[in-house]
All heavy atoms as TSV, in Angstrom:
chain	resi	resn	atom	element	x	y	z
A	1	MET	N	N	167.025	102.091	28.978
A	1	MET	CA	C	167.199	103.487	29.185
A	1	MET	C	C	165.755	103.802	29.746
A	1	MET	O	O	164.788	103.483	29.074
A	1	MET	CB	C	167.553	104.314	27.941
A	1	MET	CG	C	167.572	105.754	28.169
A	1	MET	SD	S	168.374	106.614	26.762
A	1	MET	CE	C	167.141	106.324	25.486
A	2	ASP	N	N	165.701	104.476	30.858
A	2	ASP	CA	C	164.393	104.909	31.465
A	2	ASP	C	C	164.338	106.472	31.432
A	2	ASP	O	O	165.181	107.105	32.066
A	2	ASP	CB	C	164.340	104.345	32.944
A	2	ASP	CG	C	163.127	104.775	33.695
A	2	ASP	OD1	O	162.285	105.439	33.137
A	2	ASP	OD2	O	163.130	104.435	34.848
A	3	ILE	N	N	163.343	106.980	30.738
A	3	ILE	CA	C	163.147	108.409	30.726
A	3	ILE	C	C	161.847	108.743	31.333
A	3	ILE	O	O	160.781	108.284	30.953
A	3	ILE	CB	C	163.144	108.951	29.197
A	3	ILE	CG1	C	164.527	108.675	28.580
A	3	ILE	CG2	C	162.772	110.376	29.170
A	3	ILE	CD1	C	164.605	109.018	27.127
A	4	ASP	N	N	161.947	109.501	32.485
A	4	ASP	CA	C	160.746	109.978	33.120
A	4	ASP	C	C	160.350	111.279	32.585
A	4	ASP	O	O	161.110	112.236	32.562
A	4	ASP	CB	C	161.035	110.091	34.642
A	4	ASP	CG	C	161.251	108.801	35.406
A	4	ASP	OD1	O	160.670	107.794	34.864
A	4	ASP	OD2	O	161.864	108.730	36.326
A	5	GLY	N	N	159.135	111.394	32.090
A	5	GLY	CA	C	158.748	112.617	31.383
A	5	GLY	C	C	158.970	112.582	29.960
A	5	GLY	O	O	158.926	111.470	29.339
A	6	GLU	N	N	159.158	113.706	29.337
A	6	GLU	CA	C	159.312	113.865	27.847
A	6	GLU	C	C	160.770	113.509	27.520
A	6	GLU	O	O	161.672	113.742	28.227
A	6	GLU	CB	C	158.957	115.185	27.456
A	6	GLU	CG	C	157.470	115.663	27.696
A	6	GLU	CD	C	156.539	114.775	26.856
A	6	GLU	OE1	O	156.867	114.609	25.691
A	6	GLU	OE2	O	155.470	114.474	27.456
A	7	TYR	N	N	160.918	112.915	26.288
A	7	TYR	CA	C	162.246	112.774	25.676
A	7	TYR	C	C	162.925	113.989	25.528
A	7	TYR	O	O	162.382	114.986	24.865
A	7	TYR	CB	C	162.036	111.932	24.410
A	7	TYR	CG	C	163.280	111.244	23.862
A	7	TYR	CD1	C	163.423	109.936	24.108
A	7	TYR	CD2	C	164.280	111.876	23.203
A	7	TYR	CE1	C	164.517	109.216	23.613
A	7	TYR	CE2	C	165.343	111.140	22.725
A	7	TYR	CZ	C	165.556	109.836	22.938
A	7	TYR	OH	O	166.652	109.184	22.518
A	8	PRO	N	N	164.108	114.247	26.056
A	8	PRO	CA	C	164.765	115.521	25.923
A	8	PRO	C	C	165.052	115.947	24.486
A	8	PRO	O	O	165.490	115.187	23.751
A	8	PRO	CB	C	166.098	115.341	26.702
A	8	PRO	CG	C	165.726	114.159	27.609
A	8	PRO	CD	C	164.930	113.333	26.858
A	9	GLU	N	N	164.682	117.165	24.186
A	9	GLU	CA	C	164.886	117.647	22.724
A	9	GLU	C	C	166.373	117.586	22.374
A	9	GLU	O	O	166.634	117.312	21.148
A	9	GLU	CB	C	164.389	119.089	22.667
A	9	GLU	CG	C	162.899	119.226	22.730
A	9	GLU	CD	C	162.422	120.695	22.530
A	9	GLU	OE1	O	163.175	121.510	21.989
A	9	GLU	OE2	O	161.284	120.934	22.923
A	10	ASP	N	N	167.332	117.856	23.241
A	10	ASP	CA	C	168.725	117.888	22.884
A	10	ASP	C	C	169.391	116.500	22.963
A	10	ASP	O	O	170.565	116.387	22.859
A	10	ASP	CB	C	169.436	118.911	23.838
A	10	ASP	CG	C	169.402	118.522	25.327
A	10	ASP	OD1	O	168.484	117.723	25.654
A	10	ASP	OD2	O	170.161	119.100	26.028
A	11	PHE	N	N	168.604	115.453	23.305
A	11	PHE	CA	C	169.138	114.063	23.340
A	11	PHE	C	C	168.861	113.396	22.023
A	11	PHE	O	O	167.920	113.489	21.398
A	11	PHE	CB	C	168.456	113.271	24.469
A	11	PHE	CG	C	169.243	112.094	24.869
A	11	PHE	CD1	C	170.324	112.239	25.746
A	11	PHE	CD2	C	168.778	110.837	24.560
A	11	PHE	CE1	C	170.996	111.129	26.198
A	11	PHE	CE2	C	169.533	109.683	24.946
A	11	PHE	CZ	C	170.634	109.888	25.743
A	12	PRO	N	N	169.989	112.709	21.497
A	12	PRO	CA	C	169.869	111.984	20.211
A	12	PRO	C	C	168.723	110.917	20.185
A	12	PRO	O	O	168.582	110.300	21.250
A	12	PRO	CB	C	171.259	111.480	19.929
A	12	PRO	CG	C	171.874	111.334	21.260
A	12	PRO	CD	C	171.295	112.466	22.041
A	13	LYS	N	N	168.006	110.844	19.112
A	13	LYS	CA	C	167.045	109.747	18.953
A	13	LYS	C	C	167.777	108.477	18.732
A	13	LYS	O	O	168.711	108.409	17.817
A	13	LYS	CB	C	166.118	110.049	17.788
A	13	LYS	CG	C	165.331	111.283	17.912
A	13	LYS	CD	C	164.363	111.247	19.105
A	13	LYS	CE	C	163.540	112.546	19.167
A	13	LYS	NZ	N	163.041	112.839	20.465
A	14	LEU	N	N	167.536	107.428	19.502
A	14	LEU	CA	C	168.275	106.203	19.388
A	14	LEU	C	C	167.313	105.073	18.959
A	14	LEU	O	O	166.145	105.046	19.383
A	14	LEU	CB	C	168.809	105.843	20.735
A	14	LEU	CG	C	169.789	106.818	21.342
A	14	LEU	CD1	C	170.129	106.531	22.759
A	14	LEU	CD2	C	171.090	106.921	20.552
A	15	PRO	N	N	167.758	104.203	18.072
A	15	PRO	CA	C	166.931	103.038	17.648
A	15	PRO	C	C	166.834	101.978	18.756
A	15	PRO	O	O	167.910	101.389	19.094
A	15	PRO	CB	C	167.628	102.560	16.454
A	15	PRO	CG	C	169.084	102.963	16.631
A	15	PRO	CD	C	169.046	104.221	17.491
A	16	SER	N	N	165.720	101.767	19.294
A	16	SER	CA	C	165.523	100.809	20.384
A	16	SER	C	C	164.822	99.512	19.791
A	16	SER	O	O	164.158	99.615	18.749
A	16	SER	CB	C	164.706	101.337	21.443
A	16	SER	OG	O	163.307	101.599	21.112
A	17	LEU	N	N	165.009	98.420	20.425
A	17	LEU	CA	C	164.414	97.183	20.088
A	17	LEU	C	C	162.991	97.181	20.500
A	17	LEU	O	O	162.083	96.602	19.806
A	17	LEU	CB	C	165.168	95.992	20.745
A	17	LEU	CG	C	166.570	95.783	20.349
A	17	LEU	CD1	C	167.171	94.703	21.272
A	17	LEU	CD2	C	166.569	95.419	18.935
A	18	ALA	N	N	162.618	97.686	21.710
A	18	ALA	CA	C	161.275	97.722	22.203
A	18	ALA	C	C	161.265	98.876	23.115
A	18	ALA	O	O	162.218	99.397	23.617
A	18	ALA	CB	C	161.015	96.378	22.942
A	19	SER	N	N	159.914	99.293	23.459
A	19	SER	CA	C	159.778	100.429	24.312
A	19	SER	C	C	158.580	100.048	25.121
A	19	SER	O	O	157.661	99.293	24.725
A	19	SER	CB	C	159.588	101.698	23.603
A	19	SER	OG	O	158.539	101.647	22.608
A	20	VAL	N	N	158.514	100.590	26.361
A	20	VAL	CA	C	157.508	100.257	27.404
A	20	VAL	C	C	156.967	101.533	27.949
A	20	VAL	O	O	157.747	102.367	28.476
A	20	VAL	CB	C	157.987	99.238	28.472
A	20	VAL	CG1	C	156.994	99.120	29.620
A	20	VAL	CG2	C	158.423	97.894	27.856
A	21	LYS	N	N	155.565	101.685	27.968
A	21	LYS	CA	C	155.083	102.874	28.681
A	21	LYS	C	C	155.071	102.578	30.199
A	21	LYS	O	O	154.654	101.476	30.661
A	21	LYS	CB	C	153.608	102.982	28.189
A	21	LYS	CG	C	152.836	104.137	28.950
A	21	LYS	CD	C	151.435	104.069	28.472
A	21	LYS	CE	C	150.489	104.756	29.463
A	21	LYS	NZ	N	150.385	103.989	30.692
A	22	THR	N	N	155.588	103.534	31.003
A	22	THR	CA	C	155.521	103.357	32.456
A	22	THR	C	C	154.599	104.380	32.981
A	22	THR	O	O	153.996	105.099	32.351
A	22	THR	CB	C	156.990	103.529	33.039
A	22	THR	OG1	O	157.366	104.979	32.809
A	22	THR	CG2	C	158.016	102.725	32.258
A	23	SER	N	N	154.560	104.418	34.383
A	23	SER	CA	C	153.618	105.350	34.964
A	23	SER	C	C	154.118	106.725	34.850
A	23	SER	O	O	153.302	107.732	34.918
A	23	SER	CB	C	153.522	105.054	36.466
A	23	SER	OG	O	154.717	105.158	37.131
A	24	ARG	N	N	155.465	107.008	34.588
A	24	ARG	CA	C	155.972	108.372	34.467
A	24	ARG	C	C	156.680	108.629	33.105
A	24	ARG	O	O	157.125	109.732	32.958
A	24	ARG	CB	C	156.935	108.642	35.592
A	24	ARG	CG	C	156.304	108.596	36.953
A	24	ARG	CD	C	157.203	109.033	38.151
A	24	ARG	NE	N	158.487	108.346	38.075
A	24	ARG	CZ	C	159.521	108.648	38.869
A	24	ARG	NH1	N	159.293	109.530	39.756
A	24	ARG	NH2	N	160.582	108.012	38.750
A	25	GLY	N	N	156.879	107.709	32.258
A	25	GLY	CA	C	157.627	107.913	31.093
A	25	GLY	C	C	157.690	106.675	30.199
A	25	GLY	O	O	156.729	105.918	30.044
A	26	VAL	N	N	158.880	106.417	29.760
A	26	VAL	CA	C	159.129	105.272	28.814
A	26	VAL	C	C	160.356	104.609	29.063
A	26	VAL	O	O	161.408	105.252	29.481
A	26	VAL	CB	C	159.079	105.758	27.284
A	26	VAL	CG1	C	159.343	104.609	26.384
A	26	VAL	CG2	C	157.822	106.455	26.952
A	27	HIS	N	N	160.425	103.230	29.019
A	27	HIS	CA	C	161.612	102.481	28.998
A	27	HIS	C	C	162.004	102.162	27.541
A	27	HIS	O	O	161.116	101.772	26.826
A	27	HIS	CB	C	161.500	101.161	29.725
A	27	HIS	CG	C	161.313	101.220	31.190
A	27	HIS	ND1	N	161.027	100.199	31.994
A	27	HIS	CD2	C	161.553	102.294	32.054
A	27	HIS	CE1	C	160.972	100.537	33.239
A	27	HIS	NE2	N	161.209	101.851	33.319
A	28	TYR	N	N	163.259	102.318	27.178
A	28	TYR	CA	C	163.692	101.892	25.812
A	28	TYR	C	C	164.760	100.689	26.020
A	28	TYR	O	O	165.628	100.851	26.831
A	28	TYR	CB	C	164.398	103.076	25.055
A	28	TYR	CG	C	163.501	104.194	24.738
A	28	TYR	CD1	C	163.380	105.258	25.732
A	28	TYR	CD2	C	162.673	104.159	23.714
A	28	TYR	CE1	C	162.383	106.292	25.480
A	28	TYR	CE2	C	161.700	105.206	23.464
A	28	TYR	CZ	C	161.676	106.259	24.316
A	28	TYR	OH	O	160.802	107.313	24.013
A	29	TYR	N	N	164.572	99.660	25.289
A	29	TYR	CA	C	165.450	98.524	25.339
A	29	TYR	C	C	166.419	98.433	24.122
A	29	TYR	O	O	165.927	98.618	22.967
A	29	TYR	CB	C	164.652	97.238	25.491
A	29	TYR	CG	C	163.844	97.213	26.747
A	29	TYR	CD1	C	162.681	97.752	26.845
A	29	TYR	CD2	C	164.386	96.435	27.900
A	29	TYR	CE1	C	161.826	97.696	28.037
A	29	TYR	CE2	C	163.647	96.516	29.034
A	29	TYR	CZ	C	162.427	97.038	29.087
A	29	TYR	OH	O	161.738	97.012	30.288
A	30	PHE	N	N	167.662	98.067	24.414
A	30	PHE	CA	C	168.731	97.949	23.325
A	30	PHE	C	C	169.570	96.717	23.491
A	30	PHE	O	O	169.529	96.103	24.537
A	30	PHE	CB	C	169.636	99.171	23.487
A	30	PHE	CG	C	168.992	100.532	23.429
A	30	PHE	CD1	C	168.639	101.194	24.644
A	30	PHE	CD2	C	168.766	101.151	22.238
A	30	PHE	CE1	C	168.057	102.433	24.645
A	30	PHE	CE2	C	168.221	102.440	22.219
A	30	PHE	CZ	C	167.839	103.005	23.411
A	31	PHE	N	N	170.188	96.357	22.393
A	31	PHE	CA	C	171.119	95.246	22.482
A	31	PHE	C	C	172.228	95.720	23.407
A	31	PHE	O	O	172.699	96.810	23.365
A	31	PHE	CB	C	171.734	94.935	21.071
A	31	PHE	CG	C	170.811	94.000	20.351
A	31	PHE	CD1	C	170.267	94.471	19.153
A	31	PHE	CD2	C	170.633	92.687	20.652
A	31	PHE	CE1	C	169.453	93.639	18.280
A	31	PHE	CE2	C	169.866	91.869	20.011
A	31	PHE	CZ	C	169.241	92.311	18.766
A	32	TYR	N	N	172.780	94.765	24.193
A	32	TYR	CA	C	173.832	95.001	25.054
A	32	TYR	C	C	175.217	94.690	24.305
A	32	TYR	O	O	175.351	93.557	23.794
A	32	TYR	CB	C	173.771	94.174	26.337
A	32	TYR	CG	C	174.787	94.477	27.355
A	32	TYR	CD1	C	174.480	95.470	28.271
A	32	TYR	CD2	C	175.946	93.807	27.472
A	32	TYR	CE1	C	175.401	95.789	29.293
A	32	TYR	CE2	C	176.937	94.188	28.389
A	32	TYR	CZ	C	176.619	95.108	29.385
A	32	TYR	OH	O	177.531	95.478	30.298
A	33	PRO	N	N	176.176	95.542	24.247
A	33	PRO	CA	C	177.474	95.274	23.569
A	33	PRO	C	C	178.198	94.256	24.366
A	33	PRO	O	O	178.602	94.508	25.537
A	33	PRO	CB	C	178.106	96.643	23.603
A	33	PRO	CG	C	177.520	97.402	24.629
A	33	PRO	CD	C	176.191	96.859	24.837
A	34	GLU	N	N	178.431	93.051	23.856
A	34	GLU	CA	C	179.050	91.947	24.599
A	34	GLU	C	C	180.405	92.262	25.114
A	34	GLU	O	O	180.739	91.765	26.254
A	34	GLU	CB	C	179.132	90.779	23.649
A	34	GLU	CG	C	177.678	90.160	23.288
A	34	GLU	CD	C	177.859	88.959	22.351
A	34	GLU	OE1	O	178.895	88.278	22.487
A	34	GLU	OE2	O	176.944	88.790	21.561
A	35	LYS	N	N	181.272	92.961	24.524
A	35	LYS	CA	C	182.597	93.257	24.946
A	35	LYS	C	C	182.750	94.452	25.832
A	35	LYS	O	O	183.876	94.734	26.203
A	35	LYS	CB	C	183.530	93.309	23.737
A	35	LYS	CG	C	183.499	92.010	22.908
A	35	LYS	CD	C	184.484	92.084	21.739
A	35	LYS	CE	C	184.367	90.859	20.979
A	35	LYS	NZ	N	185.294	90.728	19.816
A	36	ASN	N	N	181.687	95.135	26.146
A	36	ASN	CA	C	181.786	96.296	26.905
A	36	ASN	C	C	181.021	96.139	28.247
A	36	ASN	O	O	180.026	95.431	28.299
A	36	ASN	CB	C	181.245	97.538	26.187
A	36	ASN	CG	C	182.051	97.834	24.995
A	36	ASN	OD1	O	183.254	97.797	24.974
A	36	ASN	ND2	N	181.376	98.230	23.931
A	37	LYS	N	N	181.417	96.869	29.237
A	37	LYS	CA	C	180.729	96.943	30.555
A	37	LYS	C	C	180.015	98.292	30.523
A	37	LYS	O	O	180.637	99.322	30.271
A	37	LYS	CB	C	181.632	96.781	31.678
A	37	LYS	CG	C	182.017	95.472	31.955
A	37	LYS	CD	C	181.285	94.925	33.043
A	37	LYS	CE	C	181.736	93.525	33.499
A	37	LYS	NZ	N	180.766	92.733	34.180
A	38	ILE	N	N	178.699	98.321	30.866
A	38	ILE	CA	C	177.963	99.626	31.001
A	38	ILE	C	C	177.438	99.676	32.391
A	38	ILE	O	O	176.781	98.813	32.861
A	38	ILE	CB	C	176.819	99.609	30.006
A	38	ILE	CG1	C	177.403	99.578	28.552
A	38	ILE	CG2	C	176.047	100.931	30.194
A	38	ILE	CD1	C	176.360	99.517	27.516
A	39	LYS	N	N	177.787	100.723	33.113
A	39	LYS	CA	C	177.340	100.884	34.545
A	39	LYS	C	C	175.925	101.492	34.475
A	39	LYS	O	O	175.612	102.344	33.661
A	39	LYS	CB	C	178.314	101.779	35.345
A	39	LYS	CG	C	179.674	101.145	35.531
A	39	LYS	CD	C	180.495	102.068	36.380
A	39	LYS	CE	C	181.890	101.501	36.561
A	39	LYS	NZ	N	182.707	102.405	37.384
A	40	SER	N	N	175.081	101.060	35.459
A	40	SER	CA	C	173.849	101.747	35.710
A	40	SER	C	C	174.029	103.134	36.190
A	40	SER	O	O	174.983	103.458	37.024
A	40	SER	CB	C	172.946	100.910	36.587
A	40	SER	OG	O	172.559	99.685	36.035
A	41	ARG	N	N	173.213	104.050	35.729
A	41	ARG	CA	C	173.329	105.451	36.173
A	41	ARG	C	C	171.912	105.941	36.489
A	41	ARG	O	O	171.004	105.579	35.907
A	41	ARG	CB	C	173.897	106.303	35.053
A	41	ARG	CG	C	175.190	105.885	34.636
A	41	ARG	CD	C	175.772	106.780	33.596
A	41	ARG	NE	N	177.048	106.119	33.155
A	41	ARG	CZ	C	177.481	106.093	32.030
A	41	ARG	NH1	N	176.781	106.625	31.018
A	41	ARG	NH2	N	178.644	105.542	31.766
A	42	ASN	N	N	171.834	106.930	37.481
A	42	ASN	CA	C	170.508	107.532	37.765
A	42	ASN	C	C	170.323	108.797	37.037
A	42	ASN	O	O	169.118	109.267	36.927
A	42	ASN	CB	C	170.441	107.770	39.257
A	42	ASN	CG	C	170.332	106.530	40.058
A	42	ASN	OD1	O	169.834	105.500	39.635
A	42	ASN	ND2	N	170.864	106.484	41.311
A	43	LYS	N	N	171.291	109.489	36.581
A	43	LYS	CA	C	171.120	110.635	35.703
A	43	LYS	C	C	172.133	110.587	34.637
A	43	LYS	O	O	173.138	110.030	34.692
A	43	LYS	CB	C	171.496	111.886	36.581
A	43	LYS	CG	C	170.490	112.249	37.642
A	43	LYS	CD	C	169.444	113.142	37.150
A	43	LYS	CE	C	168.611	113.645	38.323
A	43	LYS	NZ	N	167.425	114.331	37.844
A	44	LEU	N	N	171.726	111.165	33.473
A	44	LEU	CA	C	172.664	111.178	32.328
A	44	LEU	C	C	172.681	112.601	31.877
A	44	LEU	O	O	171.733	113.162	31.364
A	44	LEU	CB	C	172.068	110.246	31.151
A	44	LEU	CG	C	173.063	110.061	29.946
A	44	LEU	CD1	C	174.319	109.373	30.438
A	44	LEU	CD2	C	172.313	109.168	28.956
A	45	ASN	N	N	173.900	113.135	31.916
A	45	ASN	CA	C	174.118	114.529	31.506
A	45	ASN	C	C	173.093	115.453	32.239
A	45	ASN	O	O	172.664	116.479	31.649
A	45	ASN	CB	C	174.073	114.713	30.080
A	45	ASN	CG	C	175.156	113.960	29.382
A	45	ASN	OD1	O	176.178	113.695	29.911
A	45	ASN	ND2	N	174.930	113.630	28.029
A	46	GLY	N	N	172.750	115.199	33.451
A	46	GLY	CA	C	171.897	116.090	34.210
A	46	GLY	C	C	170.401	115.857	33.962
A	46	GLY	O	O	169.552	116.458	34.548
A	47	ALA	N	N	170.093	115.119	32.921
A	47	ALA	CA	C	168.618	114.864	32.610
A	47	ALA	C	C	168.064	113.620	33.353
A	47	ALA	O	O	168.861	112.865	33.884
A	47	ALA	CB	C	168.503	114.646	31.079
A	48	ASP	N	N	166.700	113.618	33.466
A	48	ASP	CA	C	166.103	112.443	34.110
A	48	ASP	C	C	166.095	111.253	33.225
A	48	ASP	O	O	165.051	110.774	32.782
A	48	ASP	CB	C	164.665	112.880	34.491
A	48	ASP	CG	C	164.620	113.740	35.689
A	48	ASP	OD1	O	165.494	113.708	36.493
A	48	ASP	OD2	O	163.673	114.557	35.813
A	49	ILE	N	N	167.327	110.771	32.916
A	49	ILE	CA	C	167.462	109.606	32.092
A	49	ILE	C	C	168.248	108.600	32.894
A	49	ILE	O	O	169.378	108.935	33.298
A	49	ILE	CB	C	168.215	109.969	30.811
A	49	ILE	CG1	C	167.388	110.894	29.915
A	49	ILE	CG2	C	168.491	108.642	30.010
A	49	ILE	CD1	C	168.204	111.386	28.709
A	50	GLU	N	N	167.694	107.452	33.156
A	50	GLU	CA	C	168.373	106.374	33.900
A	50	GLU	C	C	168.848	105.360	32.886
A	50	GLU	O	O	168.150	104.904	32.053
A	50	GLU	CB	C	167.480	105.837	34.934
A	50	GLU	CG	C	167.008	106.725	36.007
A	50	GLU	CD	C	166.078	106.071	36.974
A	50	GLU	OE1	O	166.302	104.830	37.283
A	50	GLU	OE2	O	165.182	106.750	37.437
A	51	ILE	N	N	170.081	104.904	33.188
A	51	ILE	CA	C	170.657	103.716	32.361
A	51	ILE	C	C	170.640	102.526	33.277
A	51	ILE	O	O	171.236	102.592	34.388
A	51	ILE	CB	C	172.049	104.024	31.881
A	51	ILE	CG1	C	172.132	105.316	31.079
A	51	ILE	CG2	C	172.546	102.881	31.053
A	51	ILE	CD1	C	171.274	105.320	29.773
A	52	LYS	N	N	169.895	101.527	32.942
A	52	LYS	CA	C	169.786	100.269	33.684
A	52	LYS	C	C	170.629	99.166	32.946
A	52	LYS	O	O	170.220	98.857	31.835
A	52	LYS	CB	C	168.400	99.818	33.922
A	52	LYS	CG	C	167.632	100.806	34.687
A	52	LYS	CD	C	168.176	101.008	36.071
A	52	LYS	CE	C	167.327	102.005	36.901
A	52	LYS	NZ	N	168.015	102.307	38.170
A	53	SER	N	N	171.654	98.717	33.528
A	53	SER	CA	C	172.509	97.713	32.929
A	53	SER	C	C	173.230	96.950	34.006
A	53	SER	O	O	172.530	96.463	34.856
A	53	SER	CB	C	173.587	98.536	32.117
A	53	SER	OG	O	174.390	97.601	31.341
A	54	ASP	N	N	174.506	96.733	33.896
A	54	ASP	CA	C	175.228	95.971	34.966
A	54	ASP	C	C	174.904	96.488	36.406
A	54	ASP	O	O	175.115	97.629	36.629
A	54	ASP	CB	C	176.735	96.057	34.771
A	54	ASP	CG	C	177.164	95.241	33.465
A	54	ASP	OD1	O	176.338	94.254	33.065
A	54	ASP	OD2	O	178.201	95.588	32.884
A	55	GLY	N	N	174.345	95.615	37.208
A	55	GLY	CA	C	173.942	96.046	38.600
A	55	GLY	C	C	172.614	96.699	38.655
A	55	GLY	O	O	172.201	97.097	39.769
A	56	GLY	N	N	171.804	96.779	37.642
A	56	GLY	CA	C	170.530	97.502	37.702
A	56	GLY	C	C	169.383	96.554	37.227
A	56	GLY	O	O	169.663	95.505	36.700
A	57	TYR	N	N	168.136	96.951	37.394
A	57	TYR	CA	C	167.087	96.124	36.992
A	57	TYR	C	C	165.931	97.144	36.612
A	57	TYR	O	O	165.876	98.257	36.984
A	57	TYR	CB	C	166.610	95.167	38.018
A	57	TYR	CG	C	166.030	95.820	39.231
A	57	TYR	CD1	C	164.674	96.180	39.365
A	57	TYR	CD2	C	166.848	96.178	40.261
A	57	TYR	CE1	C	164.187	96.738	40.519
A	57	TYR	CE2	C	166.458	96.850	41.456
A	57	TYR	CZ	C	165.066	97.092	41.519
A	57	TYR	OH	O	164.538	97.700	42.668
A	58	VAL	N	N	164.977	96.627	35.782
A	58	VAL	CA	C	163.685	97.397	35.436
A	58	VAL	C	C	162.540	96.551	35.775
A	58	VAL	O	O	162.599	95.342	35.902
A	58	VAL	CB	C	163.682	97.864	33.958
A	58	VAL	CG1	C	164.845	98.690	33.648
A	58	VAL	CG2	C	163.704	96.617	33.014
A	59	VAL	N	N	161.395	97.174	36.016
A	59	VAL	CA	C	160.122	96.551	36.034
A	59	VAL	C	C	159.524	96.385	34.635
A	59	VAL	O	O	159.570	97.364	33.853
A	59	VAL	CB	C	159.168	97.291	36.984
A	59	VAL	CG1	C	157.823	96.632	37.019
A	59	VAL	CG2	C	159.805	97.390	38.325
A	60	ALA	N	N	159.052	95.221	34.279
A	60	ALA	CA	C	158.654	94.918	32.909
A	60	ALA	C	C	157.196	94.604	32.796
A	60	ALA	O	O	156.612	94.286	33.834
A	60	ALA	CB	C	159.469	93.790	32.354
A	61	PRO	N	N	156.662	94.823	31.562
A	61	PRO	CA	C	155.192	94.402	31.447
A	61	PRO	C	C	154.988	92.901	31.716
A	61	PRO	O	O	155.907	92.120	31.565
A	61	PRO	CB	C	154.945	94.654	29.870
A	61	PRO	CG	C	156.015	95.563	29.533
A	61	PRO	CD	C	157.256	95.288	30.458
A	62	PRO	N	N	153.856	92.606	32.226
A	62	PRO	CA	C	152.642	93.397	32.435
A	62	PRO	C	C	152.488	93.896	33.861
A	62	PRO	O	O	151.435	93.978	34.488
A	62	PRO	CB	C	151.509	92.376	32.170
A	62	PRO	CG	C	152.051	91.023	32.616
A	62	PRO	CD	C	153.621	91.152	32.329
A	63	SER	N	N	153.606	94.173	34.497
A	63	SER	CA	C	153.589	94.598	35.933
A	63	SER	C	C	152.669	95.839	36.203
A	63	SER	O	O	152.545	96.589	35.280
A	63	SER	CB	C	155.037	94.979	36.382
A	63	SER	OG	O	155.901	93.835	36.328
A	64	VAL	N	N	152.225	96.062	37.345
A	64	VAL	CA	C	151.454	97.180	37.752
A	64	VAL	C	C	152.243	97.973	38.822
A	64	VAL	O	O	152.737	97.463	39.776
A	64	VAL	CB	C	150.198	96.757	38.338
A	64	VAL	CG1	C	149.261	97.965	38.782
A	64	VAL	CG2	C	149.315	96.027	37.292
A	65	HIS	N	N	152.360	99.299	38.577
A	65	HIS	CA	C	153.089	100.134	39.403
A	65	HIS	C	C	152.166	100.335	40.705
A	65	HIS	O	O	151.025	100.358	40.591
A	65	HIS	CB	C	153.317	101.537	38.685
A	65	HIS	CG	C	154.204	102.513	39.425
A	65	HIS	ND1	N	153.697	103.343	40.385
A	65	HIS	CD2	C	155.527	102.719	39.425
A	65	HIS	CE1	C	154.677	104.062	40.894
A	65	HIS	NE2	N	155.852	103.648	40.253
A	66	PRO	N	N	152.799	100.626	41.891
A	66	PRO	CA	C	151.919	100.895	43.073
A	66	PRO	C	C	150.966	102.074	42.898
A	66	PRO	O	O	149.870	102.017	43.567
A	66	PRO	CB	C	153.069	101.287	44.140
A	66	PRO	CG	C	154.261	100.601	43.648
A	66	PRO	CD	C	154.235	100.658	42.194
A	67	SER	N	N	151.198	102.961	41.957
A	67	SER	CA	C	150.190	104.052	41.709
A	67	SER	C	C	149.015	103.538	40.859
A	67	SER	O	O	148.078	104.248	40.730
A	67	SER	CB	C	150.870	105.196	40.941
A	67	SER	OG	O	151.182	104.760	39.629
A	68	GLY	N	N	149.129	102.320	40.415
A	68	GLY	CA	C	148.093	101.757	39.615
A	68	GLY	C	C	148.269	101.703	38.111
A	68	GLY	O	O	147.591	101.068	37.351
A	69	GLY	N	N	149.305	102.457	37.646
A	69	GLY	CA	C	149.745	102.437	36.312
A	69	GLY	C	C	150.229	101.059	35.912
A	69	GLY	O	O	150.971	100.477	36.648
A	70	ARG	N	N	149.964	100.722	34.575
A	70	ARG	CA	C	150.405	99.454	34.094
A	70	ARG	C	C	151.503	99.615	33.128
A	70	ARG	O	O	151.405	100.551	32.236
A	70	ARG	CB	C	149.187	98.769	33.391
A	70	ARG	CG	C	149.456	97.282	32.959
A	70	ARG	CD	C	148.289	96.623	32.403
A	70	ARG	NE	N	147.265	96.489	33.451
A	70	ARG	CZ	C	147.247	95.449	34.336
A	70	ARG	NH1	N	148.230	94.571	34.286
A	70	ARG	NH2	N	146.319	95.348	35.237
A	71	TYR	N	N	152.521	98.806	33.232
A	71	TYR	CA	C	153.686	98.816	32.217
A	71	TYR	C	C	153.118	98.001	31.021
A	71	TYR	O	O	152.693	96.944	31.084
A	71	TYR	CB	C	154.858	98.102	32.835
A	71	TYR	CG	C	155.523	98.828	33.961
A	71	TYR	CD1	C	154.937	98.936	35.197
A	71	TYR	CD2	C	156.669	99.602	33.755
A	71	TYR	CE1	C	155.560	99.697	36.212
A	71	TYR	CE2	C	157.302	100.248	34.721
A	71	TYR	CZ	C	156.737	100.283	36.008
A	71	TYR	OH	O	157.403	101.021	36.955
A	72	GLU	N	N	153.258	98.763	29.862
A	72	GLU	CA	C	152.770	98.177	28.650
A	72	GLU	C	C	153.715	98.379	27.414
A	72	GLU	O	O	154.320	99.438	27.346
A	72	GLU	CB	C	151.448	98.832	28.217
A	72	GLU	CG	C	150.252	98.587	29.192
A	72	GLU	CD	C	149.061	99.502	28.844
A	72	GLU	OE1	O	149.062	100.207	27.859
A	72	GLU	OE2	O	148.027	99.245	29.554
A	73	PHE	N	N	153.866	97.361	26.646
A	73	PHE	CA	C	154.746	97.563	25.386
A	73	PHE	C	C	154.026	98.522	24.431
A	73	PHE	O	O	152.843	98.505	24.315
A	73	PHE	CB	C	154.991	96.203	24.694
A	73	PHE	CG	C	155.924	95.355	25.362
A	73	PHE	CD1	C	155.561	94.210	26.093
A	73	PHE	CD2	C	157.267	95.595	25.238
A	73	PHE	CE1	C	156.569	93.405	26.714
A	73	PHE	CE2	C	158.292	94.827	26.002
A	73	PHE	CZ	C	157.802	93.710	26.612
A	74	ILE	N	N	154.857	99.384	23.732
A	74	ILE	CA	C	154.293	100.345	22.842
A	74	ILE	C	C	155.209	100.395	21.624
A	74	ILE	O	O	156.238	99.931	21.608
A	74	ILE	CB	C	154.283	101.796	23.447
A	74	ILE	CG1	C	155.633	102.243	23.901
A	74	ILE	CG2	C	153.225	101.900	24.512
A	74	ILE	CD1	C	155.722	103.683	24.377
A	75	ASN	N	N	154.713	100.947	20.574
A	75	ASN	CA	C	155.481	101.073	19.341
A	75	ASN	C	C	155.811	102.524	19.178
A	75	ASN	O	O	155.032	103.431	19.371
A	75	ASN	CB	C	154.632	100.653	18.049
A	75	ASN	CG	C	154.302	99.188	18.000
A	75	ASN	OD1	O	155.158	98.397	18.482
A	75	ASN	ND2	N	153.188	98.890	17.512
A	76	THR	N	N	157.149	102.804	18.982
A	76	THR	CA	C	157.567	104.241	18.995
A	76	THR	C	C	158.236	104.435	17.610
A	76	THR	O	O	158.700	103.564	16.960
A	76	THR	CB	C	158.553	104.593	20.041
A	76	THR	OG1	O	159.619	103.722	20.063
A	76	THR	CG2	C	157.850	104.567	21.372
């Protein structure tokens, strides 16, 4: 899950396995449910929340964004 900006107040807090600081927000990583298909999405309920799953990809640490920001693992 990729959230650009602040975590929406009305969005439930979800337990993630790992999180990564990006140039504009945070990536949260979760276990994938083996028996289900999850489509990638660019918006979730109108919020700037992207779901990257089947058919999607993310940039991972220690990559550097074109703006110069570095992707880094964080503890949340």
